[in-house]
N, C-alpha and C positions, 0 to 999 in steps of 0.2 A: 562883309561889312559888320556882321555880328561879332566878328573877331577883332576888327580894327577899323574904326571910323575915320582914321586920319587921312585917308586918301580921297575923301568925297569931293574935294575941290577940283579934282581932275575929271570928274564924271560929267558927261554931256547928257542932254535930255533923253536921248535914246537909251543910255545906260540906266538913267533913273526910271524910265518907263518899265524896263525889264525888272529892275530891283523892286519897285513898288508892287508890281503884279505878282512877283514871286513871293514877296513878304506877306502880301494879303492872302495868297493861296496857302501859305504855311501857317497862317494865324499868328504871325509875329510882327505885323505892321505897327501896331500900337506900342509894343515892347521896344522895337527898333526906334520908333519915333522918340520915345523917352530917352533912350541912350544918346541919340543925336542931339536932342534939345538940351541935354545936360552940359554940353560944351557950346558956349555962346558963339565962339568963332566958327565952329563946324556948322552950327545951325544957320548962322548968317550966310555961309557960303552956299547953301542949298537954294536953288531957284524957288521963288515964291510959289509958283504953281505946284511944285513938288512938296514944299512944306505944307501946303494946304491938305494934301492927302494924309500926311503923317498927323497933322493936327486934328483932322476929322476922325481918324482912327483913335487917337488919344482921347478925344471927347466922347466917342462912342463907348470906349472901354470904361471910362469913368462913369458913364450912365449905367452900363451893365454891372459895374461894381456896386453901385447903389442898389440895383435889383438884388444882388447877392446879400448885401448887408441887411436889407429889409427882410429877406427870406430867413437869414440867420436870427434876426430879432424875433420873428414869428416862431421859429423852431425853438428858440430858448424859452419862450413862454409856454409852448405846448409840451415840451419834454419835462418829466418829473425833475424837480430841482436837485434831488439827491442822486440822480443817475449820471455817472461819469460819461461824457460824450466828447469825442475827439473829432476835430475838423481835419480833413485831408486835402492835399494838393492846393488848388487855387484859393480856396477859402482860408486855409491855414496861412498861405503866403501873405494874403491881404491882412488878416487879423494880426499876424506877427510883424507886419510892416517890413517884409523882406523886399529887396529891390526887384526880384522877379515877379512880385505881385503887381507891378505897375504895367498898365497897358494890356492886361489880359482880357479876353472875351469869354467870360464864364457862361456855360450852358447848363450847369447843374451845381448842386452843393453835395459834397461827399462827406458823410458822417461815419464814424466808427464807434461801435459799442462792443462790449464783450458778448460772446455767444450766449452767456447766461442772461444778459440784459436785453437780448434782441427782441424777444416777444413783448417785453414791457415797453420798449421804445417804439416798436411798430404799433402796438395797441394805443399808445398815447397819441401818436400822430394821426392815426385813423380816427380816433375819437374826436380829435380837434379839426378834422375835415380833410386831411390829406387822403388821396385815393390812389390805388395802383391801377394800371391799365388792365384790360381784359386779356388774359393769357389762356391758352389751352392747357389741359391738365399736365401734359408732358413738360411744357415750358415752366409751369409753376413748380413742378417737382425739381426741374433742373436748377432753378434759382435756389430753392430751399435746401436741397441735399448736396449739390455738387458745386455750387458757386460760392463766392466769398461775399456776396451781397444779396439783398432781397430785390424783388422786382421794383423798378423805379416808382416813386411816389410823386404826386403833384397835387397842390392845392388848387381847386378850380379858380381860374382867372390869374394865377401866378405864372410868370414866364419861365421859371426855372424848375427843373426836376430835382428831387432829393434822392440820392442813392445811399441806402443804409447798409454799411458793411459790418462784418464781424471779424474780419482779418484782412490782410493786405495782398493775399494771393489766393486763387481758387483752391479749394480744399482738395481737389483731385489732381492738381498740377505737379510738375516736377519740382517746383520751388514751393516749400511748405514753411510758412513762418512759424517761429516759436512764439505762440501767442502769450504765454506767461511772461517771457522776457520782453516782448513787445509792449505789453500793457504796463509792466514795471518801469519802463523807461519813459513813459509819457511825461510831458511837462505842461505846467500851467501857462496860460496866456494872460498877461496883465490886463486887467479891466475887462475880462471876458469870462463867461460861465463855461466856455469850451476849453478843451485841452488840445495839445499838439503832439505829434510824434517827436521822440528825441531826435537830435541832430543827425546821428548816424542812421537811424531808421528812416528819417525823412529822405536822405540820400538813397538808401536802398529801396524805398518804396518807388521812387522815380525810376530807378534802374529796373525793378521788377515790372512796373507798368509798361515800360518801353520795350524790354527785351524778353519778357515772359508773357505778358497779358495784353499784347497788341499784335496786329497784323503787320506792323512796321510801315504801312502805307501812309504817306503824308505826315510822318511823326517827327519832322525836324524840330517842332516846338518842344518835344520831349527831350531831345538832345540839348537844346538851349536851357531848359529847366535844370537838367542834370548838371550842366556846366555851372550855372549860377549857384546851385546848392553846394557844389564842391567848393567854390570860391568863398561862399558864406560860412560854411560849417567846418571845413577841414583846413585848419591853419597850422596846427602843430603836429609833430611826429606822434604824439599821444592820440590826437584826433584820428589819424590814419590807422593807428594800431587798433583803436576801438572800432573803426569801421570794418576792418577785416574780421575782428572777433564777432561783430554783429552779423556779418555776411555768413559766417560759418553757422551761427545759431539758426539763421533763416534759410539755410541751404541756397544762398543767393550768390555764391562766389563767382559762378560762371556768368550770370547776367551782369554782375558788377564789372567783370573784366571787359565784357563787350561795351558797356556804357562808358567806361573810362577810356577804352581804346578809341572809340569814335569821337568822344568829346575832345580828347587831346589832339587827334588828327584833324578835326574840322575847326575847332574853336580855340586851340592852344591851351586847353585846360591844364592848370598846374598840377600834374600828377608825378609823384616821386619816381625817378627812374629805377630805383632798386626796390620797388614795392613788391613784397613777397606774395604775389597773387598768381597762381598757376594759370597759364594760357590754355585755351581749348586745343584739341588736336589740330595739326596743321590743315587737314582737309576741311574741318568745320570752320576754321578761321578763314581760309581762302574762300569758302562758299559765302560766308557772311560779308567778307570784304567786297564780294560781287553783288550780293543781294541788297544790302542795306543802302548804299548810295542810290541805287535805282528805285528803291521803294520810299525811303524817308525824304529825300530831297524833293522840293516842289518842282513843278513844270508849269510853263505858261498854260493857263486854263483852256485856251482855244486851239492848242496843238494836240495832235493825236499821240498817245504814248507809243514809244518805240517797241519793237519786238522784245528787246531786252527788258524794258520796263514792265511789259505785260508778264513775261516769264518770272521776273523778280517778284511781282505782286502775287502771283499764284504761289510761288515758293514761300513767301512770307505768310500767306494764308494757311498753307499746309503745315508749316512750322508752328504757327500759333495753335492750331488744333492738336498737333502732336504733343506739344508741351503742356497743353491744358488738361488732357485726359489720358488715362492709361489705355492701352490698345483695345481691350474689350469694350470699355465704355465708349471710346471714340467710334468704334465700328457700329455700336448700337445707335449712337447719336446721329451719325451720318446716314444710316439707313432710315431713321425716323425723318430726318430733314429731307431726304430724297423723296420719301413718300409724301410729305407735306407739299413739296414743290410740284408734284403732279396731281395732287388732290387738294382743291381749294379748301381752306380751313376757316373761312369767315372772318378774315382780317386779324387773326391772332398774331401777336408780335413774336418774331423769331429771336432766339438768343444768339 
């Protein structure tokens, strides 16, 4: 249905029951509701009791969007006015008025500053009242030395966390962004003190987040985001050429290939057939073709995962850690986490 809403008139209530439950599980119910409501004839053909679920999700998403906008206003007042700050992901989509910003359910606000401005940005937010959670010394070091973001911040009483990034991929990961080119490509957002990633980097950040910096589990929304960004930003041959160039800068050609592969297969994303992007080795591709559908696609919440789904979830978790850290650091990290698991640490947050 995310690919083509034209067949909804043939759906019965049992079909709608499964669709609504799966869309809610995948966190795309409000986004799907907006797409269906855009076509008056399609919207009218949906049973009223089904429309009410979509409308409720649309309303809830609008309410949470206002949370996010209020948080952004507070952040704009707290951050030094001369400090360049970029919004990422959902906050950027909303401020840029992109179609994929409609119907989202934000849980946090993602900001990006240069590594050199990180201390000033964090200091300004903490001085204004934002606080980070209690971490053990190892997790604190993990965030500050090996991650691409600081420990999450939250203002007391505010519903959303703030994640302060200094790049778009973990600094120890296989994918390493070229920060100089990343920041040189930033674009202003009209009527906002915030900046946004350039169009190609916005597409690549979605690909990196999905196929480099996630465990793949329940990440259908990431594929939907990627599809929408491609349709929004990649219109001409020059746009695609620039995307491939940026992918080489950020060492993200492999994750881009996977993102485009699954977007085209699942959502019919318009990707040029002759795109000069090298595919992964056949064995890796075959493995991902097996793992990704069993991990990313939602399942009915009250059903037990199959053996294949459980194996795929474990494989996705192993892949995530393997890509995130070099072998020596990964071994050290896993040993520490194993020790924490058998020795209570007083509620410290795990990374």
